[in-house]
Structure formats: structure tokens, C-alpha cells
N, C-alpha and C positions, 0 to 999 in steps of 0.2 A: 337261316336265319329268319325270327318273323316279319311278315309285310302284310299291310291292310291297304286294302283298294281305299282312293283319292277318296277325298269331300268333292262335295259337287251334289245336283240331283237323282233320285232313285233311290235303289235300297244298295249299301252297301255288301259284299262281302267278301271272305276270309280268302288270302290268296296260299301259294305251297308254302309251309313251315318248314325251315331246315330241320334234318332229320341227325344235327347233330348234339349227342348227347350233353346234357349240360353236368357238372360238376356239381359236389356240395357248393365248392365257394364261386362256381357262375350263374349270371342273375338274365334273365329271361320274362318278361311280362307283355303283354298287352291291352292295352287299355279297353275297357269293355264296349259292347257298339253302344250302348244307351249312352253313357258317358260321350266320344266320338260326336255322336249325335246336338246333344247339347250345345259341345264346344264349335264344333262346327254353327250353330248359331245363334251364340253367347257374342256381342261388341266385343269383351273383353281377351278373347282365346280367338275369335276364329280366321285372325290376319296369318298364325302359326301354331301350329299346338300336335303332342304327342300323340300315334296308336303304337308306337311297341318301342321297347327300351330293351338294352339289357347289357352284357358284361361277359367275354368268352376267354379265358383263359388257357393258353396257349395252346389254341384250339385244332390238335390233330385233325387229319382230315379233314376241316372243316370245308362245304363246297357249298353253292350255290347257281343258277343260272336262269334268269329271269325274260324271259321275250316278250313281255305285256310285262311292265313295271308304273303301278297306277298313283304311285306316291314317289317323297321324300329322303332321303337315303345318306343319314351322314355315317361313319365308319371311323375309329381314329387307332392307329397302329402303335400301342405302347411298348411291345417286345414284338423279335421274331421276321416273317419276313413269308410275302403271299403275292400273289398278281392280281389283276382286274384288268377284265377285258370286256371293250366298247366297239363300236364302231368305229372309232376314231383311234384304234390300236390294242396293243396289248401293254399292261404299265405296270412295272414291279412295284412293292412297296415293301417298306421295313418301318424300324422305330422312327416317331416322329411322323409319322404321311399322314395324308388326311383323304379321307374316299369320300367325293361327292356326285351319289347319282342323283339329277334330278327326275323328275314323271316322267314317263315318255323312254327313255332312255333305256334300251337292252342292252343285257350288260352279266357279263359272269364273274362272280372271283370266287380263287381259293386258297388255304392255306400253305404255307411253304412245309412239305413234307419231312424236313430235316430240321428246318426251325421252323416250327409253326407258329403264329403269329398270335398276338392276344389282343384285343378288341374291346371298344367301348364302342357302342351303337347306337343310334333313334333312328327309327322310321315317324316322319311326319308329313301330315298334312297342311294345307293353310289356301287365304286366295288367291286369285294369280296376280298379278301385280305386286305383291308383299313388299313393303319401303325395305322389314329387313333382308331377304332376300334378295334386294336388289343393292343393298352393299357387298355381294360377294363378288369377287375378280371373276372373270373368265377364264378360270379356273378347266384345265387339264381332268381328268375322274381322279387321278391322283396330286397332290400336293406337298411338299415339303411342308410343313411349318413344326417341327420344333418339337421337343417333350413336354411339355407344361403343364406343372401342378393344379394349376387353376381351372385346365379342361375335365382334368378328371376329379375332382372335385364338384363340379358342377355336374360329371354326370351322375356322380354318386348322390348328391340330391336329388336327382332326376329320380334317381330308381325308388325312390322315397315313395314316391305314388305309390306304389303297389303295398303300399300297408293303409292307402286312404277309400277306401270304397268305391263311394260312386259322391261322394261330397265332391260337388262343382268347384269351392273355393281351394280348394289343393288342387287339383285343375289346374283354375287361375293361376294359383302361382309358379308349377308348369310348363303353362304354355311363357308367362316371362322369361323364365331361365331357360325355356329352350331360346330364346330369344335372344337371349346370352350369349349364350354358347356360342349360338352361329354366328354372335356379331365378332366376340374379339377370336373368333377362329379368323373371322374378314380379317379383323386386322394382323394378325398374326403371317397370314400370308400375305397382306404388302410387305411384310417386313424380311417375309425371305424371297426377295425380286429372280429369278432364275438369272443362271452367269453369276451372282457374284463373290459366292464361297462363306456364306456366312451361316447356311444350316450345314457346312459341312464342321466348322467349327465348332458348332453349338454343339452339334450330335457328341462328336469327342470329348468335349467335355462334360456329356449328360452320361456318356457311359460310362467316364469315370466316375464319376460320382455316382452312379447304382452301383459301379463296382466293389464300392467303400464306404454301403452305409451304414457300417460297420464304425468309423471311423472321424473321425475331425477330424476335416479336411483345410490348409488354409489357402487363401486367395491363391500366393504366389503354385501352390501345388496345382490349384487347376488353371492357372495361366500356362503351368508348363504345360502341358498337355497338348497346346495350340500353337506352340511357339509362337506367343503374345507373350509383350510389356503385360503388367497387372493394368495399367492405365487399357492401353486399349481395350485389353482384352475386358474389366468389369464396364467400361462402355459402350462396346460391342453388344455381350448378352445380356445389359439391364435394355438394351434399345432392342431387343430380337425377342422380351421374353417380360421385362415392364417387373422383375427383380435383378436384385445383386443376384451374385452367382451364391452368397453363403444364401443370402433368405431361400434360393431358388431349394439349395442344399436341404438347407432345416425343411421345407415342402416336400422331397420326396423322401427325408427319412422320416416325418408324420405319415405320408399316404404308405410308407412299410411296413410304420406300427398300426395303420387300421386295417391293414390285410391279415399280420399279426392277430391281431383281435380278434379278428373276423375266422378264421380259416384254423387257430388252435387255441387248446388249452393251458398256453403260456401265463402265468402271472403277471401283472403289468410290472412288474420289479423285472421278472426275467426275459419281457420286451425292451423296457428302457436296455438290458444292459447289452442283449443283442444291436440295439443299435447303437451303442456305444457312449451309453448316458450312465456312470455307478450312482449319480444320484436322482434316486427313480420323480422326486417332488418336483424339480428341474425339467423332467422329461414333462412331466405332468401340464407342468405350466405352456411348454413351449405349445405343448399340444393342447390343448385349450387354445391359446391362441390361434394356432393356423387351423383348429377345426371349429371351434364355438362349441365343445363340448370336451370334458373330464373324458380320458380311458374309460373308464369305469361306467360313462352315461354312453357310451358312442358303444364299449362293447352289449350294455342292458339294452338299447335302442335298436341293435342291431338283430336280435335275437329274440326279441318278444315273442 
């Protein structure tokens, strides 16, 4: 995984980058050094700003070891498994887990050989005492927060910075977006306190959703996966994710739609059918409501 030196006085230099081969559907970009310097000095961005970001789908063979780590690193696992090792111990990683490695923490991480992980990730710098970073709980290296389409969508928006050239205005937005990601992740971490079992119930329901993206699930079907009544399941799920179960399921469907539009030549009608929508116009309206643009606009923007 790409990594950059932290902000501060002196010249920045690039650290060792991951040699993991990037597939067509993956993303990896480093912010130009000139822009990093401008963000470090700008009052609107210096609290927290991205220096690298990416998306590694089913990253078989992905491995990294850093004895010196000079910036902050967030990794969000949405599929598969892996592990992270720091001075505090060895931590297993599964879908719905967040990996947070602050500056200065030596670490090693690797994808599982049999069930390789899928990661959204960002390296970022900022000033010491950042008010956004102070929101973060006293986490271990790995914290379960569950699967959240909102976090995935925010990472996708962060990736759009790679098309922005050296325009500082775009990266000012990127700085705010990064703070939004960290703030939301902090909120979700507090809603998954250890030992209460909510994350397990949530994971069961989300895995069931992911396995049935081509269908139209009911609240009864989803609640049955956790052994809870519709009322209790819906209340707990909404408290943990900020969305009702059906809203969450629709967001997962639309994220899958994005992947199909990105990685295949299927027509929009075919993508809609793959997700269980016979009416392509209804699918397009849902997609625009969730993603902010139509399927055709999304495909055009992603491949320009």
C-alpha cells in the first residue's frame, strides 16, 4: 500500500510502496507533493488532508511491513479476511472491521491466503491535536464497526480527487470529506461497544443482504437471520447504521450496481436485472437518489 511521510518541517520523501499488482477495478493514487505542501500550509486543510488513497478488491498476496510510519492510515475491510500486527499484538480482520494505525506505530498486515480481503484505504496527515482525531475512541488496531454503504460511498468520492489535477479547491473538498469519513467512523465505533453482540447480529444480516442482492428482501426475512422480532431488529439495525434495514439493503444494491457499471460492459438494463429490477427506469431513479447521479452519468464520469 502506498504511504507518504508525515507533514511538518523539512522535505517530504516517499516511503516504500506496496508491490501488490493493481487490477483494472482497483484504485491507488498518491497526491502530488506540491499539493501536499499547499494543503499543509492552508488553514482550510491543514487539520487533516489526504496524501494517498485506494481500493484493493480481493487483494490476494497483499502484505506490508513498516518499521517507521510517518502518517495516519485508515483501512476498511468490506470482504474477506486478513490480520494486523503491532506492538500491542496480532489482530484478525474480517468484513466490517476498521484498521486504524496512527503515525509512529510500527506495523505489519497481510491478506488471508484463502479468503483475501477487500480494502478501502487512505493515508493522511494533519496537525497534532486535530479536533477530528480527538473524536476517535481509544481503539485497538482493529475495531468492528460493521458494513456501511455510506463509508464506501465517501471513499468513492475521495477517489474522484485523482481526476482533479493540481486544483487546490478540489482538495479542500477532499479534506472535508476525509474529516467526514473519520467522524462517521468514530460514531459507528461508539455504537459497537465490545461484548454487546450487536456487531455479530449486524454482520449476519449484512452478509445475508450481500448474498441476495439480486432479490427483494423483506424486513421479516432480514430479522429472521438474527432471531429477533421485526421491531427489535429494525430498531437495533437503525441505531447501529443510521439507516433502516431496507434502506441499507437498497444502498448495498446500488453499490453493487456501481461495481457492475465500472467493471463490465453490461447495459444499464442488464445491470438493473442483475439486481432484481425489471423496470430499468425505477432502478435508475433509485440509483440517482442514492448516488446523486444517474447510472449513465456515473458510467460516463468513471470512465472519462
